[in-house]
BARONU-118753 format. One line per 8 residues: their letters; for each residue z, x, y of C-alpha. Coordinates in pm, 1 decimal. Example, Ala and Ser with C-alpha at 12.3 -4.5 7.8 and 13.67 -1.06 7.14 Angstrom:
BEGIN
AS = 780.0 1230.0 -450.0 ~ 714.0 1367.0 -106.0
end
This chain:
BEGIN
MATSYTSV = 5540.5 -10594.1 1389.8 ~ 5337.2 -10658.3 1084.5 ~ 5157.5 -10974.3 1037.8 ~ 5058.5 -11117.1 734.2 ~ 4727.5 -11290.8 681.5 ~ 4640.1 -11474.0 367.2 ~ 4281.5 -11406.1 267.0 ~ 4090.3 -11680.4 130.3
SQRERNAQ = 3767.2 -11589.3 -73.6 ~ 3440.1 -11749.9 -14.4 ~ 3465.7 -11914.6 -364.8 ~ 3806.9 -12059.4 -276.7 ~ 3685.9 -12202.1 35.8 ~ 3371.4 -12355.9 -135.1 ~ 3592.9 -12517.9 -399.5 ~ 3784.0 -12721.4 -122.8
AFFPNSAT = 3677.1 -13072.9 -51.1 ~ 3454.8 -13110.2 228.8 ~ 3625.9 -13439.2 344.8 ~ 4015.5 -13479.3 359.0 ~ 4138.4 -13640.6 45.3 ~ 4268.3 -13917.4 251.4 ~ 3902.6 -14020.0 419.0 ~ 3746.8 -14317.8 266.9
HADECRFV = 3406.7 -14446.2 336.8 ~ 3528.7 -14636.7 604.0 ~ 3613.9 -14335.9 823.5 ~ 3364.0 -14227.9 1085.9 ~ 3350.0 -13857.2 921.0 ~ 3214.3 -14034.2 608.1 ~ 2936.7 -14201.8 804.2 ~ 2556.3 -14093.0 757.2
CIYPAYIN = 2427.6 -13903.2 1066.1 ~ 2066.4 -13987.8 1183.1 ~ 1894.1 -13766.1 1472.2 ~ 1591.6 -13889.0 1658.0 ~ 1416.8 -13574.6 1522.0 ~ 1396.7 -13731.0 1179.5 ~ 1154.1 -13980.3 1267.7 ~ 968.0 -13818.0 1559.2
AKKTRAQG = 604.5 -13772.4 1523.4 ~ 572.4 -13502.7 1757.8 ~ 811.8 -13277.3 1532.5 ~ 709.9 -13056.9 1236.1 ~ 874.7 -13069.6 906.2 ~ 1027.2 -12743.3 1002.9 ~ 1147.3 -12871.2 1322.3 ~ 1325.8 -13160.6 1130.9
RRVGKAKA = 1109.3 -13447.8 1063.1 ~ 1195.0 -13624.0 747.3 ~ 943.2 -13906.2 695.9 ~ 570.7 -13845.9 679.0 ~ 366.8 -13809.0 994.2 ~ 162.2 -14081.8 955.9 ~ 466.9 -14342.1 946.0 ~ 659.6 -14146.4 1221.2
IDNPSVNE = 705.0 -14251.3 1566.5 ~ 646.4 -14088.4 1895.6 ~ 963.5 -13988.8 2066.2 ~ 1242.1 -14226.0 1949.7 ~ 1562.4 -14251.0 2128.3 ~ 1923.3 -14292.2 2021.4 ~ 1964.6 -14635.4 2185.8 ~ 1652.3 -14775.4 2001.6
IRDILENA = 1789.0 -14644.0 1667.9 ~ 2134.1 -14788.5 1758.7 ~ 1997.0 -15132.5 1851.7 ~ 1770.2 -15182.4 1568.8 ~ 2077.7 -15068.0 1306.2 ~ 2328.5 -15283.0 1491.7 ~ 2098.6 -15558.8 1467.5 ~ 2049.0 -15494.0 1100.0
GLKVVAEA = 2445.5 -15577.3 1063.8 ~ 2572.9 -15203.5 1015.4 ~ 2871.0 -15040.9 1184.1 ~ 2689.1 -14786.6 1413.3 ~ 2858.1 -14518.4 1629.2 ~ 2611.7 -14350.5 1874.3 ~ 2720.1 -14003.2 1988.9 ~ 2511.9 -13925.6 2316.8
NRLYCREE = 2617.1 -13539.0 2356.9 ~ 2543.6 -13429.9 2010.4 ~ 2225.0 -13189.9 1976.6 ~ 2034.1 -13162.7 1646.0 ~ 2067.0 -12802.9 1548.1 ~ 1695.9 -12747.6 1505.7 ~ 1618.6 -12895.2 1845.0 ~ 1470.9 -12627.9 2077.8
SREPQYRG = 1498.9 -12835.0 2408.3 ~ 1832.4 -12889.5 2575.4 ~ 1711.5 -13190.5 2774.1 ~ 1925.4 -13513.9 2787.4 ~ 1620.6 -13718.6 2629.5 ~ 1645.1 -13517.6 2316.9 ~ 2031.0 -13541.0 2288.1 ~ 2230.3 -13758.6 2074.2
RVRVQLKN = 2282.7 -13899.8 1700.3 ~ 2364.1 -14202.8 1551.9 ~ 2631.4 -14231.7 1259.0 ~ 2602.1 -14520.4 1025.7 ~ 2842.5 -14671.1 778.4 ~ 2663.0 -14744.9 440.2 ~ 2966.8 -14805.9 219.3 ~ 3304.4 -14997.6 271.3
ADGILLKE = 3647.0 -14822.5 190.7 ~ 3606.3 -14903.3 -179.1 ~ 3290.0 -14733.3 -203.7 ~ 3072.5 -15069.1 -223.1 ~ 2743.0 -15071.0 -24.2 ~ 2756.2 -15301.8 277.4 ~ 2391.2 -15389.8 253.6 ~ 2195.7 -15383.5 -67.4
QFKTKDDL = 1879.0 -15301.1 147.4 ~ 2024.2 -14958.6 259.3 ~ 2141.7 -14751.8 -42.0 ~ 2053.9 -14413.2 103.2 ~ 1993.9 -14242.7 423.6 ~ 1609.9 -14238.9 337.4 ~ 1612.4 -14617.5 311.0 ~ 1756.4 -14639.4 683.5
LFYLVDMI = 1492.3 -14392.6 792.7 ~ 1196.4 -14597.3 640.3 ~ 1351.7 -14915.6 791.7 ~ 1391.8 -14769.9 1133.0 ~ 1007.7 -14651.8 1132.1 ~ 914.7 -15002.1 1020.8 ~ 1125.3 -15161.8 1301.9 ~ 1113.2 -14967.4 1605.1
PKLKTRSG = 722.1 -15014.8 1680.9 ~ 824.1 -15394.7 1684.6 ~ 1063.0 -15354.5 1975.7 ~ 973.2 -15530.7 2300.1 ~ 1005.4 -15203.0 2492.8 ~ 764.5 -15028.8 2250.3 ~ 510.1 -15310.3 2235.0 ~ 447.0 -15336.6 2607.3
NQQQQQQN = 380.7 -14943.8 2617.2 ~ 137.4 -14977.9 2329.0 ~ -69.5 -15234.0 2506.7 ~ -110.2 -15018.0 2813.7 ~ -216.0 -14734.0 2614.6 ~ -481.0 -14938.8 2450.4 ~ -613.7 -15091.0 2760.0 ~ -613.5 -14745.8 2911.1
QQGGGKGK = -842.5 -14606.3 2629.4 ~ -1073.6 -14878.4 2646.7 ~ -1120.2 -14906.1 3022.8 ~ -1151.2 -14501.3 3038.2 ~ -1505.5 -14487.9 3112.5 ~ -1515.1 -14714.4 3402.6 ~ -1477.8 -14559.2 3725.4 ~ -1605.0 -14588.1 4091.4
KR = -1985.8 -14555.4 4144.3 ~ -2142.0 -14353.8 4395.5
end
């Protein structure tokens, strides 16, 4: 029983379209992916950080990213069980990604403010520290640093 396999060369595979011909910008497969590691200050560039260390944020979560982008009026899909390929830890707090629609089905931008993925990342870096959950943590850290020398006298 002879089986016939059609071999496809590497060049032919690369020539094929990445997205199906029927996929429009409104399909989820065409949404932009954002992993929390892109804006995490505790990551290096080799570990996937894409913004400058001075602007990056300590341990952003998928929920924070999702909330901010939904509040900005974008269509967002949070995928909790996805893991960034450069992520070394498999812990649940490091899992997840957010997919964001930048263009409608016609290819026209939904928001002029967000033309590229970088625009989204810089917006996130500006807005995440303003969250109520983040502002409470920053105030506690500042108080702990200021009152660090006080202690019980013997």
